[in-house]
N, C-alpha and C positions, 0 to 999 in steps of 0.2 A: 734525200736521204734517204725517204722511205723507199723507194723503187731500189735503191744500192740494197739496203737492208733484205728487201724481198728477193733481189737476184742472188745475192749471198745464201739466205736459206736455201736456196733452191738448190742453187749448187753443192751446197753441203750434202744434201740430203740424196741428190742421188750419186754422188760420188759415193756415200754411204753405203747407199743400197748395191751399187756397183759392185763395192768391195766385198760385201755381206755374199752378194749372190756368187762370187768366186772364190771365197774361202768355203764356202759351203759345194759347189763343184770338184774343189782340188782332192785328185786321191778316187773319187768316187767314179764306178764304171755301172756303164746299162745292167752288167750283170748282177752287181752287189743289191740292185734296185730290187731287178728280178727273185733274186731267191727273200729279200725281206719282204715281195710281196707274197711271195708263196708260202711262208715261214706264218704272215697273218692270219689269227681266226677268228671268230666272230668274238666281239666282245660281250652283249647281252645277250640275253635270254632271248629265246623262239618267240615265247610273249610278248615281250617290249618290241623286237623285231616287228610280231607282226601286227601291235598295235602303232609302228611308225609309219609301215608300209600302208596302214589303212588309213593314216590321215594325211598319210602323200595323195593318195586316190581322193578321197573326200575335199580335201580341198581343191586340188583339182577339178574335182566334178560341179563345187562350188561357185568356182571362180569360172567355168565358162557359162553357167546360168547367170549368174549377176550380170555377167557381161552383156549375153544374150537380151535379161531383161533392160539395159542401159540399150539398146539401139531398139527399144519399144519405147522407152520413155520421151515424153513431150515435150518438157522441161530440160532446158540444157544444164541446170542449176544441178538437176535431179540426174541427168543422163552422165553428165561427168563424175559427179559421186559413186553412180555407181559402176562407173566402170573403173576409178582410183581403188575402190572396194576389191572387185574382179583381179587386178592387178595386186593389188597387196596378198589375196588369199594364192594366186598363182605364185608369188615369191613363198609363204607360209609351204608351197607343196614344192618347189625346188629344195629350199630347206630342210624339210624333213627326208626329202630323197637324200639329200646331203648326207645327214645322219646316219641315215639307212648304210649309205655306201659304207663310211667311213666304219660306223662300228656293227653291224651285220653280216659283212662277206666274210 
């Protein structure tokens, strides 16, 4: 019974996502998106955008530093913890870069 419910839930989610994607693309052309892209301006101030850009760079630098320290660590647990921290910092950098792309371009 549980497997049937999981299967039905999966089918329902997949079907609804497909319908939504089709609905969003109906009537839209590539030219519509190009015009919209050109019309968009930076939403945040230059100072805020500069801070986001610097934070993305800092997180990326720290990520590389922490991963390098994980390579030098002797204990396996410390090595794993430092590597996880490096990956988390890398993800923060990616998040800041995406925010910059959306709000500052």
